[in-house]
mmCIF file of the N, C-alpha and C atoms, coordinates in Angstrom:
data_MODEL
# 
_entry.id   MODEL 
# 
loop_
_atom_site.group_PDB 
_atom_site.id 
_atom_site.type_symbol 
_atom_site.label_atom_id 
_atom_site.label_alt_id 
_atom_site.label_comp_id 
_atom_site.label_asym_id 
_atom_site.label_entity_id 
_atom_site.label_seq_id 
_atom_site.pdbx_PDB_ins_code 
_atom_site.Cartn_x 
_atom_site.Cartn_y 
_atom_site.Cartn_z 
_atom_site.occupancy 
_atom_site.B_iso_or_equiv 
_atom_site.pdbx_formal_charge 
_atom_site.auth_seq_id 
_atom_site.auth_comp_id 
_atom_site.auth_asym_id 
_atom_site.auth_atom_id 
_atom_site.pdbx_PDB_model_num 
ATOM 1   N N  . MET A 1 1  ? 0.826   -1.086  0.060   1.00 0.00 ? 1  MET A N  1 
ATOM 2   C CA . MET A 1 1  ? -0.004  0.040   0.029   1.00 0.00 ? 1  MET A CA 1 
ATOM 3   C C  . MET A 1 1  ? 0.950   1.214   -0.076  1.00 0.00 ? 1  MET A C  1 
ATOM 4   N N  . ARG A 1 2  ? 0.537   2.080   -0.888  1.00 0.00 ? 2  ARG A N  1 
ATOM 5   C CA . ARG A 1 2  ? 1.475   3.239   -0.997  1.00 0.00 ? 2  ARG A CA 1 
ATOM 6   C C  . ARG A 1 2  ? 0.996   4.388   0.049   1.00 0.00 ? 2  ARG A C  1 
ATOM 7   N N  . SER A 1 3  ? 1.903   4.971   0.747   1.00 0.00 ? 3  SER A N  1 
ATOM 8   C CA . SER A 1 3  ? 1.651   6.074   1.594   1.00 0.00 ? 3  SER A CA 1 
ATOM 9   C C  . SER A 1 3  ? 2.233   7.422   1.078   1.00 0.00 ? 3  SER A C  1 
ATOM 10  N N  . HIS A 1 4  ? 2.950   7.362   -0.028  1.00 0.00 ? 4  HIS A N  1 
ATOM 11  C CA . HIS A 1 4  ? 3.435   8.528   -0.704  1.00 0.00 ? 4  HIS A CA 1 
ATOM 12  C C  . HIS A 1 4  ? 3.502   8.456   -2.092  1.00 0.00 ? 4  HIS A C  1 
ATOM 13  N N  . PHE A 1 5  ? 3.734   9.580   -2.779  1.00 0.00 ? 5  PHE A N  1 
ATOM 14  C CA . PHE A 1 5  ? 3.851   9.633   -4.279  1.00 0.00 ? 5  PHE A CA 1 
ATOM 15  C C  . PHE A 1 5  ? 5.141   10.394  -4.549  1.00 0.00 ? 5  PHE A C  1 
ATOM 16  N N  . THR A 1 6  ? 5.944   9.650   -5.288  1.00 0.00 ? 6  THR A N  1 
ATOM 17  C CA . THR A 1 6  ? 7.231   10.334  -5.597  1.00 0.00 ? 6  THR A CA 1 
ATOM 18  C C  . THR A 1 6  ? 7.134   11.079  -7.013  1.00 0.00 ? 6  THR A C  1 
ATOM 19  N N  . VAL A 1 7  ? 7.558   12.261  -6.998  1.00 0.00 ? 7  VAL A N  1 
ATOM 20  C CA . VAL A 1 7  ? 7.593   12.988  -8.365  1.00 0.00 ? 7  VAL A CA 1 
ATOM 21  C C  . VAL A 1 7  ? 9.037   12.975  -8.885  1.00 0.00 ? 7  VAL A C  1 
ATOM 22  N N  . MET A 1 8  ? 9.169   12.526  -9.996  1.00 0.00 ? 8  MET A N  1 
ATOM 23  C CA . MET A 1 8  ? 10.543  12.241  -10.624 1.00 0.00 ? 8  MET A CA 1 
ATOM 24  C C  . MET A 1 8  ? 10.788  13.227  -11.709 1.00 0.00 ? 8  MET A C  1 
ATOM 25  N N  . ASN A 1 9  ? 12.058  13.530  -11.909 1.00 0.00 ? 9  ASN A N  1 
ATOM 26  C CA . ASN A 1 9  ? 12.484  14.204  -13.195 1.00 0.00 ? 9  ASN A CA 1 
ATOM 27  C C  . ASN A 1 9  ? 13.601  13.416  -13.566 1.00 0.00 ? 9  ASN A C  1 
ATOM 28  N N  . GLY A 1 10 ? 13.294  12.530  -14.678 1.00 0.00 ? 10 GLY A N  1 
ATOM 29  C CA . GLY A 1 10 ? 14.356  11.526  -14.978 1.00 0.00 ? 10 GLY A CA 1 
ATOM 30  C C  . GLY A 1 10 ? 14.582  10.638  -13.954 1.00 0.00 ? 10 GLY A C  1 
ATOM 31  N N  . LYS A 1 11 ? 15.900  10.440  -13.561 1.00 0.00 ? 11 LYS A N  1 
ATOM 32  C CA . LYS A 1 11 ? 16.170  9.598   -12.311 1.00 0.00 ? 11 LYS A CA 1 
ATOM 33  C C  . LYS A 1 11 ? 16.309  10.462  -11.019 1.00 0.00 ? 11 LYS A C  1 
ATOM 34  N N  . ASP A 1 12 ? 16.024  11.697  -11.144 1.00 0.00 ? 12 ASP A N  1 
ATOM 35  C CA . ASP A 1 12 ? 16.116  12.543  -9.931  1.00 0.00 ? 12 ASP A CA 1 
ATOM 36  C C  . ASP A 1 12 ? 14.788  12.631  -9.214  1.00 0.00 ? 12 ASP A C  1 
ATOM 37  N N  . VAL A 1 13 ? 14.755  12.513  -7.848  1.00 0.00 ? 13 VAL A N  1 
ATOM 38  C CA . VAL A 1 13 ? 13.528  12.805  -7.100  1.00 0.00 ? 13 VAL A CA 1 
ATOM 39  C C  . VAL A 1 13 ? 13.293  14.319  -6.875  1.00 0.00 ? 13 VAL A C  1 
ATOM 40  N N  . VAL A 1 14 ? 12.160  14.615  -7.271  1.00 0.00 ? 14 VAL A N  1 
ATOM 41  C CA . VAL A 1 14 ? 11.895  16.033  -7.206  1.00 0.00 ? 14 VAL A CA 1 
ATOM 42  C C  . VAL A 1 14 ? 11.188  16.367  -5.902  1.00 0.00 ? 14 VAL A C  1 
ATOM 43  N N  . GLU A 1 15 ? 10.193  15.473  -5.667  1.00 0.00 ? 15 GLU A N  1 
ATOM 44  C CA . GLU A 1 15 ? 9.410   15.741  -4.249  1.00 0.00 ? 15 GLU A CA 1 
ATOM 45  C C  . GLU A 1 15 ? 8.822   14.346  -4.016  1.00 0.00 ? 15 GLU A C  1 
ATOM 46  N N  . VAL A 1 16 ? 8.624   14.123  -2.721  1.00 0.00 ? 16 VAL A N  1 
ATOM 47  C CA . VAL A 1 16 ? 7.828   12.974  -2.185  1.00 0.00 ? 16 VAL A CA 1 
ATOM 48  C C  . VAL A 1 16 ? 6.650   13.776  -1.448  1.00 0.00 ? 16 VAL A C  1 
ATOM 49  N N  . VAL A 1 17 ? 5.451   13.313  -1.964  1.00 0.00 ? 17 VAL A N  1 
ATOM 50  C CA . VAL A 1 17 ? 4.186   13.749  -1.530  1.00 0.00 ? 17 VAL A CA 1 
ATOM 51  C C  . VAL A 1 17 ? 3.457   12.766  -0.737  1.00 0.00 ? 17 VAL A C  1 
ATOM 52  N N  . PRO A 1 18 ? 3.236   13.034  0.595   1.00 0.00 ? 18 PRO A N  1 
ATOM 53  C CA . PRO A 1 18 ? 2.439   12.030  1.361   1.00 0.00 ? 18 PRO A CA 1 
ATOM 54  C C  . PRO A 1 18 ? 1.033   11.905  0.805   1.00 0.00 ? 18 PRO A C  1 
ATOM 55  N N  . LEU A 1 19 ? 0.520   10.689  0.673   1.00 0.00 ? 19 LEU A N  1 
ATOM 56  C CA . LEU A 1 19 ? -0.843  10.554  0.248   1.00 0.00 ? 19 LEU A CA 1 
ATOM 57  C C  . LEU A 1 19 ? -1.877  10.553  1.398   1.00 0.00 ? 19 LEU A C  1 
ATOM 58  N N  . SER A 1 20 ? -2.989  11.074  1.314   1.00 0.00 ? 20 SER A N  1 
ATOM 59  C CA . SER A 1 20 ? -3.883  11.270  2.249   1.00 0.00 ? 20 SER A CA 1 
ATOM 60  C C  . SER A 1 20 ? -5.061  10.341  2.068   1.00 0.00 ? 20 SER A C  1 
ATOM 61  N N  . TYR A 1 21 ? -5.570  9.558   3.160   1.00 0.00 ? 21 TYR A N  1 
ATOM 62  C CA . TYR A 1 21 ? -6.600  8.537   2.944   1.00 0.00 ? 21 TYR A CA 1 
ATOM 63  C C  . TYR A 1 21 ? -7.731  8.933   4.045   1.00 0.00 ? 21 TYR A C  1 
ATOM 64  N N  . SER A 1 22 ? -8.953  8.478   3.789   1.00 0.00 ? 22 SER A N  1 
ATOM 65  C CA . SER A 1 22 ? -10.060 8.654   4.702   1.00 0.00 ? 22 SER A CA 1 
ATOM 66  C C  . SER A 1 22 ? -10.325 7.122   5.178   1.00 0.00 ? 22 SER A C  1 
ATOM 67  N N  . TRP A 1 23 ? -11.012 7.222   6.285   1.00 0.00 ? 23 TRP A N  1 
ATOM 68  C CA . TRP A 1 23 ? -11.429 5.842   6.856   1.00 0.00 ? 23 TRP A CA 1 
ATOM 69  C C  . TRP A 1 23 ? -12.251 5.095   5.805   1.00 0.00 ? 23 TRP A C  1 
ATOM 70  N N  . ASP A 1 24 ? -13.127 5.873   5.111   1.00 0.00 ? 24 ASP A N  1 
ATOM 71  C CA . ASP A 1 24 ? -14.002 5.201   4.189   1.00 0.00 ? 24 ASP A CA 1 
ATOM 72  C C  . ASP A 1 24 ? -13.306 4.545   3.013   1.00 0.00 ? 24 ASP A C  1 
ATOM 73  N N  . GLU A 1 25 ? -12.228 5.177   2.490   1.00 0.00 ? 25 GLU A N  1 
ATOM 74  C CA . GLU A 1 25 ? -11.236 4.587   1.536   1.00 0.00 ? 25 GLU A CA 1 
ATOM 75  C C  . GLU A 1 25 ? -10.602 3.348   2.138   1.00 0.00 ? 25 GLU A C  1 
ATOM 76  N N  . ILE A 1 26 ? -10.069 3.484   3.206   1.00 0.00 ? 26 ILE A N  1 
ATOM 77  C CA . ILE A 1 26 ? -9.380  2.268   3.947   1.00 0.00 ? 26 ILE A CA 1 
ATOM 78  C C  . ILE A 1 26 ? -10.340 1.169   4.068   1.00 0.00 ? 26 ILE A C  1 
ATOM 79  N N  . ARG A 1 27 ? -11.609 1.442   4.416   1.00 0.00 ? 27 ARG A N  1 
ATOM 80  C CA . ARG A 1 27 ? -12.591 0.297   4.525   1.00 0.00 ? 27 ARG A CA 1 
ATOM 81  C C  . ARG A 1 27 ? -12.963 -0.193  3.258   1.00 0.00 ? 27 ARG A C  1 
ATOM 82  N N  . ARG A 1 28 ? -13.076 0.501   2.123   1.00 0.00 ? 28 ARG A N  1 
ATOM 83  C CA . ARG A 1 28 ? -13.286 0.004   0.851   1.00 0.00 ? 28 ARG A CA 1 
ATOM 84  C C  . ARG A 1 28 ? -12.115 -0.890  0.407   1.00 0.00 ? 28 ARG A C  1 
ATOM 85  N N  . MET A 1 29 ? -10.964 -0.441  0.477   1.00 0.00 ? 29 MET A N  1 
ATOM 86  C CA . MET A 1 29 ? -9.725  -1.164  0.145   1.00 0.00 ? 29 MET A CA 1 
ATOM 87  C C  . MET A 1 29 ? -9.760  -2.513  0.901   1.00 0.00 ? 29 MET A C  1 
ATOM 88  N N  . ARG A 1 30 ? -9.881  -2.407  2.190   1.00 0.00 ? 30 ARG A N  1 
ATOM 89  C CA . ARG A 1 30 ? -9.902  -3.583  2.893   1.00 0.00 ? 30 ARG A CA 1 
ATOM 90  C C  . ARG A 1 30 ? -11.055 -4.621  2.604   1.00 0.00 ? 30 ARG A C  1 
ATOM 91  N N  . ASN A 1 31 ? -12.186 -4.005  2.311   1.00 0.00 ? 31 ASN A N  1 
ATOM 92  C CA . ASN A 1 31 ? -13.358 -4.911  1.932   1.00 0.00 ? 31 ASN A CA 1 
ATOM 93  C C  . ASN A 1 31 ? -13.070 -5.610  0.570   1.00 0.00 ? 31 ASN A C  1 
ATOM 94  N N  . ARG A 1 32 ? -12.373 -4.834  -0.379  1.00 0.00 ? 32 ARG A N  1 
ATOM 95  C CA . ARG A 1 32 ? -12.018 -5.493  -1.649  1.00 0.00 ? 32 ARG A CA 1 
ATOM 96  C C  . ARG A 1 32 ? -11.137 -6.655  -1.381  1.00 0.00 ? 32 ARG A C  1 
ATOM 97  N N  . GLN A 1 33 ? -10.072 -6.450  -0.567  1.00 0.00 ? 33 GLN A N  1 
ATOM 98  C CA . GLN A 1 33 ? -9.184  -7.483  -0.245  1.00 0.00 ? 33 GLN A CA 1 
ATOM 99  C C  . GLN A 1 33 ? -9.807  -8.593  0.466   1.00 0.00 ? 33 GLN A C  1 
ATOM 100 N N  . LEU A 1 34 ? -10.687 -8.382  1.342   1.00 0.00 ? 34 LEU A N  1 
ATOM 101 C CA . LEU A 1 34 ? -11.413 -9.621  1.969   1.00 0.00 ? 34 LEU A CA 1 
ATOM 102 C C  . LEU A 1 34 ? -12.230 -10.247 0.857   1.00 0.00 ? 34 LEU A C  1 
ATOM 103 N N  . ALA A 1 35 ? -12.992 -9.563  0.057   1.00 0.00 ? 35 ALA A N  1 
ATOM 104 C CA . ALA A 1 35 ? -13.855 -10.247 -0.933  1.00 0.00 ? 35 ALA A CA 1 
ATOM 105 C C  . ALA A 1 35 ? -12.943 -11.024 -1.960  1.00 0.00 ? 35 ALA A C  1 
ATOM 106 N N  . ARG A 1 36 ? -11.766 -10.485 -2.295  1.00 0.00 ? 36 ARG A N  1 
ATOM 107 C CA . ARG A 1 36 ? -10.873 -11.362 -3.199  1.00 0.00 ? 36 ARG A CA 1 
ATOM 108 C C  . ARG A 1 36 ? -10.455 -12.630 -2.608  1.00 0.00 ? 36 ARG A C  1 
ATOM 109 N N  . THR A 1 37 ? -10.304 -12.619 -1.183  1.00 0.00 ? 37 THR A N  1 
ATOM 110 C CA . THR A 1 37 ? -9.860  -13.823 -0.587  1.00 0.00 ? 37 THR A CA 1 
ATOM 111 C C  . THR A 1 37 ? -10.832 -14.669 0.101   1.00 0.00 ? 37 THR A C  1 
ATOM 112 N N  . ASP A 1 38 ? -12.086 -14.259 -0.106  1.00 0.00 ? 38 ASP A N  1 
ATOM 113 C CA . ASP A 1 38 ? -13.195 -14.981 0.460   1.00 0.00 ? 38 ASP A CA 1 
ATOM 114 C C  . ASP A 1 38 ? -13.251 -16.606 0.193   1.00 0.00 ? 38 ASP A C  1 
ATOM 115 N N  . TRP A 1 39 ? -12.896 -16.791 -1.093  1.00 0.00 ? 39 TRP A N  1 
ATOM 116 C CA . TRP A 1 39 ? -12.829 -18.131 -1.478  1.00 0.00 ? 39 TRP A CA 1 
ATOM 117 C C  . TRP A 1 39 ? -11.948 -19.132 -0.677  1.00 0.00 ? 39 TRP A C  1 
ATOM 118 N N  . ARG A 1 40 ? -10.845 -18.540 0.071   1.00 0.00 ? 40 ARG A N  1 
ATOM 119 C CA . ARG A 1 40 ? -10.050 -19.287 0.750   1.00 0.00 ? 40 ARG A CA 1 
ATOM 120 C C  . ARG A 1 40 ? -10.768 -19.657 2.081   1.00 0.00 ? 40 ARG A C  1 
ATOM 121 N N  . ALA A 1 41 ? -11.836 -18.905 2.524   1.00 0.00 ? 41 ALA A N  1 
ATOM 122 C CA . ALA A 1 41 ? -12.416 -19.282 3.867   1.00 0.00 ? 41 ALA A CA 1 
ATOM 123 C C  . ALA A 1 41 ? -13.771 -19.876 3.800   1.00 0.00 ? 41 ALA A C  1 
ATOM 124 N N  . MET A 1 42 ? -13.993 -20.684 2.570   1.00 0.00 ? 42 MET A N  1 
ATOM 125 C CA . MET A 1 42 ? -15.251 -21.353 2.345   1.00 0.00 ? 42 MET A CA 1 
ATOM 126 C C  . MET A 1 42 ? -15.322 -22.691 3.277   1.00 0.00 ? 42 MET A C  1 
ATOM 127 N N  . LYS A 1 43 ? -16.496 -23.189 3.432   1.00 0.00 ? 43 LYS A N  1 
ATOM 128 C CA . LYS A 1 43 ? -16.646 -24.231 4.390   1.00 0.00 ? 43 LYS A CA 1 
ATOM 129 C C  . LYS A 1 43 ? -15.802 -25.493 3.989   1.00 0.00 ? 43 LYS A C  1 
ATOM 130 N N  . ASP A 1 44 ? -15.616 -25.663 2.619   1.00 0.00 ? 44 ASP A N  1 
ATOM 131 C CA . ASP A 1 44 ? -14.953 -26.953 2.214   1.00 0.00 ? 44 ASP A CA 1 
ATOM 132 C C  . ASP A 1 44 ? -13.535 -26.710 2.018   1.00 0.00 ? 44 ASP A C  1 
ATOM 133 N N  . ARG A 1 45 ? -12.984 -25.683 2.455   1.00 0.00 ? 45 ARG A N  1 
ATOM 134 C CA . ARG A 1 45 ? -11.558 -25.453 2.553   1.00 0.00 ? 45 ARG A CA 1 
ATOM 135 C C  . ARG A 1 45 ? -11.007 -25.268 4.035   1.00 0.00 ? 45 ARG A C  1 
ATOM 136 N N  . THR A 1 46 ? -9.681  -25.609 4.212   1.00 0.00 ? 46 THR A N  1 
ATOM 137 C CA . THR A 1 46 ? -9.151  -25.481 5.497   1.00 0.00 ? 46 THR A CA 1 
ATOM 138 C C  . THR A 1 46 ? -8.190  -24.074 5.295   1.00 0.00 ? 46 THR A C  1 
ATOM 139 N N  . LEU A 1 47 ? -8.537  -23.218 6.134   1.00 0.00 ? 47 LEU A N  1 
ATOM 140 C CA . LEU A 1 47 ? -7.888  -21.858 6.125   1.00 0.00 ? 47 LEU A CA 1 
ATOM 141 C C  . LEU A 1 47 ? -6.663  -22.021 6.870   1.00 0.00 ? 47 LEU A C  1 
ATOM 142 N N  . SER A 1 48 ? -5.413  -21.687 6.311   1.00 0.00 ? 48 SER A N  1 
ATOM 143 C CA . SER A 1 48 ? -4.183  -21.878 7.100   1.00 0.00 ? 48 SER A CA 1 
ATOM 144 C C  . SER A 1 48 ? -4.101  -20.646 8.057   1.00 0.00 ? 48 SER A C  1 
ATOM 145 N N  . THR A 1 49 ? -3.253  -20.842 8.953   1.00 0.00 ? 49 THR A N  1 
ATOM 146 C CA . THR A 1 49 ? -3.070  -19.901 10.072  1.00 0.00 ? 49 THR A CA 1 
ATOM 147 C C  . THR A 1 49 ? -2.680  -18.539 9.398   1.00 0.00 ? 49 THR A C  1 
ATOM 148 N N  . ALA A 1 50 ? -1.782  -18.489 8.564   1.00 0.00 ? 50 ALA A N  1 
ATOM 149 C CA . ALA A 1 50 ? -1.258  -17.333 7.835   1.00 0.00 ? 50 ALA A CA 1 
ATOM 150 C C  . ALA A 1 50 ? -2.422  -16.468 7.271   1.00 0.00 ? 50 ALA A C  1 
ATOM 151 N N  . TRP A 1 51 ? -3.212  -17.305 6.479   1.00 0.00 ? 51 TRP A N  1 
ATOM 152 C CA . TRP A 1 51 ? -4.330  -16.539 5.792   1.00 0.00 ? 51 TRP A CA 1 
ATOM 153 C C  . TRP A 1 51 ? -5.416  -16.157 6.878   1.00 0.00 ? 51 TRP A C  1 
ATOM 154 N N  . ARG A 1 52 ? -5.658  -16.885 7.982   1.00 0.00 ? 52 ARG A N  1 
ATOM 155 C CA . ARG A 1 52 ? -6.624  -16.441 8.989   1.00 0.00 ? 52 ARG A CA 1 
ATOM 156 C C  . ARG A 1 52 ? -6.101  -15.251 9.663   1.00 0.00 ? 52 ARG A C  1 
ATOM 157 N N  . GLU A 1 53 ? -4.726  -15.187 9.936   1.00 0.00 ? 53 GLU A N  1 
ATOM 158 C CA . GLU A 1 53 ? -4.117  -14.004 10.508  1.00 0.00 ? 53 GLU A CA 1 
ATOM 159 C C  . GLU A 1 53 ? -4.190  -12.699 9.646   1.00 0.00 ? 53 GLU A C  1 
ATOM 160 N N  . TYR A 1 54 ? -3.919  -13.076 8.352   1.00 0.00 ? 54 TYR A N  1 
ATOM 161 C CA . TYR A 1 54 ? -4.029  -11.906 7.342   1.00 0.00 ? 54 TYR A CA 1 
ATOM 162 C C  . TYR A 1 54 ? -5.487  -11.305 7.259   1.00 0.00 ? 54 TYR A C  1 
ATOM 163 N N  . ARG A 1 55 ? -6.496  -12.199 7.218   1.00 0.00 ? 55 ARG A N  1 
ATOM 164 C CA . ARG A 1 55 ? -7.943  -11.826 6.987   1.00 0.00 ? 55 ARG A CA 1 
ATOM 165 C C  . ARG A 1 55 ? -8.377  -11.048 8.314   1.00 0.00 ? 55 ARG A C  1 
ATOM 166 N N  . SER A 1 56 ? -7.855  -11.542 9.577   1.00 0.00 ? 56 SER A N  1 
ATOM 167 C CA . SER A 1 56 ? -8.133  -10.866 10.703  1.00 0.00 ? 56 SER A CA 1 
ATOM 168 C C  . SER A 1 56 ? -7.514  -9.544  10.888  1.00 0.00 ? 56 SER A C  1 
ATOM 169 N N  . ALA A 1 57 ? -6.142  -9.465  10.397  1.00 0.00 ? 57 ALA A N  1 
ATOM 170 C CA . ALA A 1 57 ? -5.629  -8.087  10.426  1.00 0.00 ? 57 ALA A CA 1 
ATOM 171 C C  . ALA A 1 57 ? -6.323  -7.180  9.551   1.00 0.00 ? 57 ALA A C  1 
ATOM 172 N N  . LEU A 1 58 ? -6.758  -7.508  8.428   1.00 0.00 ? 58 LEU A N  1 
ATOM 173 C CA . LEU A 1 58 ? -7.506  -6.589  7.542   1.00 0.00 ? 58 LEU A CA 1 
ATOM 174 C C  . LEU A 1 58 ? -8.794  -6.181  8.178   1.00 0.00 ? 58 LEU A C  1 
ATOM 175 N N  . ARG A 1 59 ? -9.483  -7.135  8.928   1.00 0.00 ? 59 ARG A N  1 
ATOM 176 C CA . ARG A 1 59 ? -10.764 -6.698  9.619   1.00 0.00 ? 59 ARG A CA 1 
ATOM 177 C C  . ARG A 1 59 ? -10.438 -5.711  10.676  1.00 0.00 ? 59 ARG A C  1 
ATOM 178 N N  . ASP A 1 60 ? -9.376  -5.982  11.393  1.00 0.00 ? 60 ASP A N  1 
ATOM 179 C CA . ASP A 1 60 ? -8.928  -5.079  12.523  1.00 0.00 ? 60 ASP A CA 1 
ATOM 180 C C  . ASP A 1 60 ? -8.400  -3.648  12.160  1.00 0.00 ? 60 ASP A C  1 
ATOM 181 N N  . LEU A 1 61 ? -8.099  -3.336  10.914  1.00 0.00 ? 61 LEU A N  1 
ATOM 182 C CA . LEU A 1 61 ? -7.385  -2.238  10.539  1.00 0.00 ? 61 LEU A CA 1 
ATOM 183 C C  . LEU A 1 61 ? -7.957  -0.930  11.173  1.00 0.00 ? 61 LEU A C  1 
ATOM 184 N N  . PRO A 1 62 ? -9.321  -0.694  11.068  1.00 0.00 ? 62 PRO A N  1 
ATOM 185 C CA . PRO A 1 62 ? -9.774  0.551   11.533  1.00 0.00 ? 62 PRO A CA 1 
ATOM 186 C C  . PRO A 1 62 ? -9.641  0.651   13.151  1.00 0.00 ? 62 PRO A C  1 
ATOM 187 N N  . GLN A 1 63 ? -9.779  -0.354  13.843  1.00 0.00 ? 63 GLN A N  1 
ATOM 188 C CA . GLN A 1 63 ? -9.688  -0.259  15.356  1.00 0.00 ? 63 GLN A CA 1 
ATOM 189 C C  . GLN A 1 63 ? -8.158  -0.315  15.912  1.00 0.00 ? 63 GLN A C  1 
ATOM 190 N N  . ASN A 1 64 ? -7.290  -0.828  15.038  1.00 0.00 ? 64 ASN A N  1 
ATOM 191 C CA . ASN A 1 64 ? -5.976  -0.982  15.389  1.00 0.00 ? 64 ASN A CA 1 
ATOM 192 C C  . ASN A 1 64 ? -4.977  0.171   15.103  1.00 0.00 ? 64 ASN A C  1 
ATOM 193 N N  . HIS A 1 65 ? -5.509  1.162   14.386  1.00 0.00 ? 65 HIS A N  1 
ATOM 194 C CA . HIS A 1 65 ? -4.654  2.325   14.071  1.00 0.00 ? 65 HIS A CA 1 
ATOM 195 C C  . HIS A 1 65 ? -5.445  3.609   14.235  1.00 0.00 ? 65 HIS A C  1 
ATOM 196 N N  . VAL A 1 66 ? -4.733  4.710   14.703  1.00 0.00 ? 66 VAL A N  1 
ATOM 197 C CA . VAL A 1 66 ? -5.272  6.053   15.060  1.00 0.00 ? 66 VAL A CA 1 
ATOM 198 C C  . VAL A 1 66 ? -5.661  6.813   13.788  1.00 0.00 ? 66 VAL A C  1 
ATOM 199 N N  . THR A 1 67 ? -4.925  6.691   12.667  1.00 0.00 ? 67 THR A N  1 
ATOM 200 C CA . THR A 1 67 ? -5.199  7.495   11.456  1.00 0.00 ? 67 THR A CA 1 
ATOM 201 C C  . THR A 1 67 ? -5.247  6.582   10.196  1.00 0.00 ? 67 THR A C  1 
ATOM 202 N N  . PRO A 1 68 ? -6.033  6.988   9.251   1.00 0.00 ? 68 PRO A N  1 
ATOM 203 C CA . PRO A 1 68 ? -5.994  6.119   8.149   1.00 0.00 ? 68 PRO A CA 1 
ATOM 204 C C  . PRO A 1 68 ? -4.436  5.996   7.466   1.00 0.00 ? 68 PRO A C  1 
ATOM 205 N N  . GLU A 1 69 ? -3.725  7.016   7.646   1.00 0.00 ? 69 GLU A N  1 
ATOM 206 C CA . GLU A 1 69 ? -2.333  6.913   7.080   1.00 0.00 ? 69 GLU A CA 1 
ATOM 207 C C  . GLU A 1 69 ? -1.501  5.848   7.771   1.00 0.00 ? 69 GLU A C  1 
ATOM 208 N N  . GLU A 1 70 ? -1.736  5.813   9.046   1.00 0.00 ? 70 GLU A N  1 
ATOM 209 C CA . GLU A 1 70 ? -1.084  4.745   9.829   1.00 0.00 ? 70 GLU A CA 1 
ATOM 210 C C  . GLU A 1 70 ? -1.403  3.381   9.414   1.00 0.00 ? 70 GLU A C  1 
ATOM 211 N N  . ALA A 1 71 ? -2.819  3.158   9.212   1.00 0.00 ? 71 ALA A N  1 
ATOM 212 C CA . ALA A 1 71 ? -3.389  1.947   8.670   1.00 0.00 ? 71 ALA A CA 1 
ATOM 213 C C  . ALA A 1 71 ? -2.633  1.623   7.327   1.00 0.00 ? 71 ALA A C  1 
ATOM 214 N N  . VAL A 1 72 ? -2.455  2.597   6.483   1.00 0.00 ? 72 VAL A N  1 
ATOM 215 C CA . VAL A 1 72 ? -1.862  2.276   5.050   1.00 0.00 ? 72 VAL A CA 1 
ATOM 216 C C  . VAL A 1 72 ? -0.502  1.910   5.398   1.00 0.00 ? 72 VAL A C  1 
ATOM 217 N N  . GLN A 1 73 ? 0.203   2.476   6.176   1.00 0.00 ? 73 GLN A N  1 
ATOM 218 C CA . GLN A 1 73 ? 1.632   2.241   6.382   1.00 0.00 ? 73 GLN A CA 1 
ATOM 219 C C  . GLN A 1 73 ? 1.831   0.909   7.015   1.00 0.00 ? 73 GLN A C  1 
ATOM 220 N N  . ASN A 1 74 ? 0.714   0.347   7.848   1.00 0.00 ? 74 ASN A N  1 
ATOM 221 C CA . ASN A 1 74 ? 0.809   -0.920  8.514   1.00 0.00 ? 74 ASN A CA 1 
ATOM 222 C C  . ASN A 1 74 ? 0.033   -1.922  7.780   1.00 0.00 ? 74 ASN A C  1 
ATOM 223 N N  . TRP A 1 75 ? -0.268  -1.852  6.504   1.00 0.00 ? 75 TRP A N  1 
ATOM 224 C CA . TRP A 1 75 ? -1.216  -2.668  5.797   1.00 0.00 ? 75 TRP A CA 1 
ATOM 225 C C  . TRP A 1 75 ? -0.640  -4.193  5.954   1.00 0.00 ? 75 TRP A C  1 
ATOM 226 N N  . PRO A 1 76 ? -1.553  -5.046  6.303   1.00 0.00 ? 76 PRO A N  1 
ATOM 227 C CA . PRO A 1 76 ? -1.091  -6.369  6.398   1.00 0.00 ? 76 PRO A CA 1 
ATOM 228 C C  . PRO A 1 76 ? -0.590  -7.069  4.914   1.00 0.00 ? 76 PRO A C  1 
ATOM 229 N N  . VAL A 1 77 ? 0.399   -7.773  5.153   1.00 0.00 ? 77 VAL A N  1 
ATOM 230 C CA . VAL A 1 77 ? 1.110   -8.395  3.896   1.00 0.00 ? 77 VAL A CA 1 
ATOM 231 C C  . VAL A 1 77 ? 0.323   -9.765  3.585   1.00 0.00 ? 77 VAL A C  1 
ATOM 232 N N  . MET A 1 78 ? -0.120  -9.863  2.396   1.00 0.00 ? 78 MET A N  1 
ATOM 233 C CA . MET A 1 78 ? -0.830  -11.160 1.955   1.00 0.00 ? 78 MET A CA 1 
ATOM 234 C C  . MET A 1 78 ? 0.183   -12.268 1.956   1.00 0.00 ? 78 MET A C  1 
ATOM 235 N N  . PRO A 1 79 ? -0.285  -13.443 2.659   1.00 0.00 ? 79 PRO A N  1 
ATOM 236 C CA . PRO A 1 79 ? 0.609   -14.553 2.654   1.00 0.00 ? 79 PRO A CA 1 
ATOM 237 C C  . PRO A 1 79 ? 0.957   -15.072 1.251   1.00 0.00 ? 79 PRO A C  1 
ATOM 238 N N  . ASP A 1 80 ? 2.085   -15.835 1.000   1.00 0.00 ? 80 ASP A N  1 
ATOM 239 C CA . ASP A 1 80 ? 2.397   -16.345 -0.251  1.00 0.00 ? 80 ASP A CA 1 
ATOM 240 C C  . ASP A 1 80 ? 1.622   -17.421 -0.623  1.00 0.00 ? 80 ASP A C  1 
ATOM 241 N N  . GLU A 1 81 ? 1.183   -18.311 0.294   1.00 0.00 ? 81 GLU A N  1 
ATOM 242 C CA . GLU A 1 81 ? 0.222   -19.310 0.017   1.00 0.00 ? 81 GLU A CA 1 
ATOM 243 C C  . GLU A 1 81 ? -0.532  -19.927 1.182   1.00 0.00 ? 81 GLU A C  1 
# 
């Protein structure tokens, strides 16, 4: 998840601009990720510990961080498998 936007001039960094997010945007991004991984949590599948922790961390984003930007900077990393 990007927390800043880098303005470049060729290979030179001109400016690093912090991105601003709202809690509504965070929830929408979180909900999209949960929806994309719902198939892993179906009744006929066994959800691994890594995936269970990832999905739980996504659901807990709003209550575990003070600002939306902090949530973006600490966005859970999707397990490899």
